[in-house]
VOGU-3710 file (C-alpha; in Angstrom, 3 decimals, decimal comma):
1> mnystlvvqc> 120,676/119,827/96,220  117,887/122,691/96,166  118,139/126,464/96,402  117,202/126,497/100,148  119,772/124,006/101,127  122,486/125,742/98,874  121,547/128,832/100,913  121,992/127,218/104,309  125,241/125,599/103,520  126,658/128,608/102,268
11> rllnirslvc> 125,797/130,387/105,304  127,148/127,601/107,784  130,386/127,634/105,681  130,845/131,422/105,553  131,387/130,888/101,618  131,983/134,158/99,931  128,963/135,504/97,665  130,700/134,948/94,304  131,156/131,338/94,810  127,559/130,873/96,168
21> lvafilvita> 126,338/132,867/93,245  127,986/130,533/90,888  126,609/127,554/92,508  123,259/128,952/92,508  123,178/129,578/88,700  124,274/125,774/88,481  121,114/125,022/90,552  118,842/126,979/88,629  120,087/125,857/85,315  119,869/122,150/86,174
31> amslkaeeyq> 116,264/123,026/87,384  115,243/124,462/84,078  116,748/121,543/82,481  114,182/119,308/84,447  111,051/121,197/83,112  108,031/119,134/83,177  106,273/118,182/79,990  102,619/117,259/79,281  101,586/114,118/77,700  98,325/113,160/76,355
41> cddgypvriv> 96,897/109,548/76,771  95,697/108,096/73,479  92,703/106,284/72,550  90,284/109,264/73,318  90,610/109,163/77,164  90,605/112,232/78,830  94,023/111,795/80,698  96,879/113,965/80,663  100,281/113,611/82,334  102,729/116,112/83,496
51> aqndlhnsli> 106,195/114,668/84,101  109,834/115,689/83,677  110,372/112,686/81,526  108,167/109,937/79,694  109,779/106,883/81,353  106,562/105,650/82,986  104,016/107,349/80,953  102,645/104,155/78,980  102,139/102,239/82,209  100,538/105,204/83,782
61> craavqaidf> 98,294/105,756/80,901  97,444/101,999/80,634  96,393/101,907/84,374  94,262/104,870/83,868  92,547/103,563/81,070  92,104/100,276/82,862  90,545/102,073/86,038  88,261/104,001/83,593  86,997/101,247/82,020  86,405/99,446/85,288
71> ltvyeltpkr> 84,294/102,358/86,563  82,402/102,779/83,351  80,882/99,476/84,169  79,225/101,066/87,267  78,190/104,156/85,311  80,974/106,416/86,512  82,782/108,284/83,757  85,040/111,257/83,631  83,423/114,534/83,216  86,301/116,554/82,282
81> qifieiiees> 90,344/116,138/81,808  92,079/114,122/84,613  95,591/115,626/85,107  98,353/113,535/86,619  101,402/115,064/87,859  104,376/113,062/88,313  106,536/114,581/91,089  109,955/113,542/92,774  109,237/114,292/96,372  107,272/112,663/98,968
91> idhrgymafg> 103,528/113,392/99,471  102,219/114,085/103,069  98,654/112,912/103,105  96,990/113,487/106,288  99,989/113,003/108,429  101,707/110,260/106,734  103,643/109,388/103,618  101,490/108,274/100,468  102,638/107,318/97,140  99,746/109,438/95,621
101> sydtrsdkis> 97,116/111,826/96,331  94,193/113,519/94,514  93,552/117,245/95,369  89,528/117,910/95,069  90,383/121,520/95,146  92,716/121,822/92,158  91,337/118,506/90,535  94,691/117,156/89,990  96,314/113,929/90,992  100,025/113,990/92,214
111> lmsmdsirkt> 101,811/110,669/91,936  105,532/109,990/93,376  107,660/108,714/90,613  108,918/105,095/90,875  112,495/106,315/91,486  111,164/108,928/94,366  109,416/106,340/95,787  112,353/103,888/96,072  114,460/106,717/97,300  112,147/107,735/100,218
121> svepmiydel> 111,506/104,045/101,292  113,790/101,105/101,867  111,040/98,310/101,165  107,968/100,108/99,656  104,786/98,195/99,926  101,316/98,216/98,450  98,671/95,754/100,066  101,414/94,181/101,919  103,575/93,252/98,776  106,747/94,719/97,714
131> lddelfasav> 106,216/97,415/95,102  106,548/96,669/91,439  105,322/98,051/88,130  102,083/96,127/88,792  101,469/97,602/91,927  102,371/100,947/90,892  99,992/101,024/88,221  97,362/99,961/90,665  98,376/103,227/92,686  97,743/105,177/89,451
141> ahevahavvq> 94,261/103,401/89,033  93,483/104,251/92,955  93,777/107,998/92,369  92,256/108,022/88,800  89,194/106,389/90,884  89,026/109,166/93,345  88,964/111,699/90,259  86,288/109,992/88,567  84,051/109,544/91,737  84,814/113,411/92,316
151> hnitenapsp> 83,363/114,250/89,047  80,185/112,232/89,729  79,210/113,116/93,384  76,649/115,567/94,617  78,105/118,871/96,005  77,857/118,135/99,703  79,097/114,428/99,422  80,635/112,120/100,120  83,039/111,578/103,001  86,493/110,073/102,396
161> cpqeyiahtt> 85,200/106,556/103,169  82,928/105,857/100,138  85,521/107,447/97,833  88,003/105,053/99,298  85,693/102,023/98,774  85,472/102,778/95,235  89,254/103,610/94,768  90,496/100,284/96,691  87,984/98,363/94,796  89,297/99,740/91,439
171> qlailsderr> 92,829/99,261/92,556  92,334/95,575/93,232  90,414/95,195/90,015  93,149/96,172/87,498  95,543/93,852/89,046  96,078/90,486/87,240  93,693/87,671/88,440  96,770/86,023/89,792  98,232/88,919/91,617  94,592/89,730/93,123
181> kkiidrvavt> 93,813/86,098/94,250  97,095/85,996/96,112  96,200/89,078/98,122  92,574/88,037/98,805  93,746/84,588/99,694  96,386/85,939/102,195  94,036/88,417/103,864  91,210/86,014/104,348  88,385/88,186/104,964  84,731/88,020/103,861
191> awlpgdaisd> 83,029/90,700/101,758  81,252/93,463/103,665  77,935/91,950/105,107  74,661/93,545/105,558  74,759/95,782/108,835  78,639/96,124/108,708  79,746/99,961/108,790  82,486/100,809/106,146  84,457/103,382/108,112  87,467/105,351/107,792
201> iymaleptkf> 88,803/104,015/111,241  88,791/100,474/109,956  90,438/101,707/106,582  93,246/103,393/108,524  93,835/100,429/110,892  93,589/97,519/107,952  94,024/98,949/104,574  94,525/95,777/102,775  91,524/94,040/104,317  89,293/97,201/103,990
211> avksylhlts> 90,456/97,007/99,990  89,412/93,414/99,809  86,271/93,566/101,696  85,186/96,249/99,422  86,345/94,559/96,136  84,515/91,444/97,198  81,365/93,258/98,012  80,944/95,448/95,142  81,671/92,644/92,566  79,373/90,336/94,131
221> ledplpfiei> 76,308/92,652/93,720  73,832/91,488/91,053  72,606/95,198/90,855  75,584/97,428/92,071  74,357/100,566/90,778  71,763/101,388/93,794  74,780/100,771/96,323  76,854/103,164/94,028  74,408/105,788/94,333  74,326/105,159/98,361
231> llnakwfyvy> 78,237/105,837/98,139  77,807/108,967/95,750  75,377/110,623/98,236  76,898/109,830/101,442  77,399/112,465/103,939  78,700/110,964/107,018  82,100/109,328/107,678  80,748/105,738/107,606  78,197/103,945/105,290  76,016/100,756/106,558
241> ipg> 75,645/97,930/104,041  72,026/97,684/103,277  70,277/94,350/104,281
//
């Protein structure tokens, strides 16, 4: 129970002020005992976690490191500290619930804890698969990719779509070969082809297919760096695949 809920209940039940005061003190004391602590990932990677406990810190750090290592291949590297805040409430991202979100204004990642995800969703899914530790780690990698891309873009770019291309590709990349192949085989789509438009609309309608098409496309390029530059400088809500 939080402070606001307690106030409402006291008013509805017409409970006398002394009783409510004691309850308020208990709520505040409980909140203080859950004070968040910071945890710096090892091995020289600029990733710092802010969480109420260290239950999943190792998993989160490992996923962040995998994401950074993958992106480094494409000359995308962090330019400053990456902050990941583990929260216990749901995230409203553009009108729908998201497990994680990167805020470009604060340069901070908010990520729901595993417990909070399971409390707010009966069967939480990622890429049409039931959430587990590996998929949770992939969600971490997705948001870290957003942060790293933001560290490397020009001031006026990009739109969300190019960022999502890189973020979803990274998310699939850190999965085990077996898990990734299972998702790719089930979706059964081709990579983006010359002339195709990578769009926000397709991503919203078919997020798993969008992810697979993006992963297959980027990892198939003999020289991916020119296309990475296109993504980093894109200023529209879609990007055409060059011929």
